[in-house]
N, C-alpha and C positions, 0 to 999 in steps of 0.2 A: 219870357224866360228873360231874367237881366244879364247880359254876356259884358265883361268888364276886362280891362287891359291890369287894373289894380286888384290889390291881393285882399280887399276889404272894398264893403260899401259902406259910404256914411251913413244913408238911411237905413240899415238894416243889418243886422245881427247873423252872423254864422252859426248854425246849430248843428250841423254834419257835415264832414267832409266824404264823399264818397270816390274820389280819385280821379285820375286821371284822365281827359278825355280829348281825342281826335280826331281829327276831320281831313282827307288832303282831296285835292281834286290835281288833276295831269292835263295840261295841252298839249297835245299830238304835233310831230313836224310837220303833218297836212296843213294846220291850223296855223303854221309859221307863214308857210309857202302862200296860204290865202290871204296871209295878212298882207303879207311882203307887194303880193300881186296889185293891193289897195292901196298902194303908194301914194295915190290921190290925194288920202286923207290928212296926208303929213302937211301938219303947217306948223312955220316956225320949230322944226325940227320933232314935234311932236307926232304919234302915229294913232287917231281918235279909235279907229278900228282896234288895235292892238290894247290899247287902255280899256278899251271896253269890254274883250277877252278876259285879261287881266281881272278884269270886275267881277265878271262871271265867274271866275275860277274861285275868286276869293269868297264870294257870297255862297258857292258851293260847298268848300272848306268848313264855312261858319256853321252852314246849316246841317251837314254833317256831322260836327260837334257838337253843336245842340241836340242834335237828334240823338246821338250816343247819351248825354247827359241825361235828356228825358227819358231814357232806357235805364238808367241807373235809378229814376225816381229825383231828379236832382232839381231843383226849383231856380238855379243859377250855374252862372259860370266865371269863374274870379282867376285872376290870373294870365289873362289870355296873350299866346303869342302869335303873330303871324311870320312864317318863312318861307322863302322863293327859293327855288335849287333847280340850276339847269342840269340835268339829266340825257346825256345823248340825243341832243337837240328836243328836249321835251322839257318846256317849265312845269314843274310841281310846285305847288302852293299847299301848306301844311299851316292848321288851326288850331294848339291846343291849349289847354287849359284846368284849372282845377273844378271837377263838379261839388257841389254844396246846395246845401238846404240852408234857408233863410226866414229869419222874421222881422219886420217892419219893428223900429225901434222908435 
């Protein structure tokens, strides 16, 4: 499945819009405690463990969004946006976009 942050795909034509699809992932407070316990990973002000957890959350959110698009029968998701929010000591990663059908041009 093609996933793009752009509203169009140069090599494909959009033939149908299915609607908005989303995916979410939340990192709980215990993850932050575990990450800060691994401060030894911090090099130059960056925490490799924290970055890995963020990457995992982003992949989960994108995967859930793709699954929602597949359930609609879509072949691609365009206009994808990633958002990061902190709510009550938890980090939420949200992916959203528009599920579409496409054909190669």
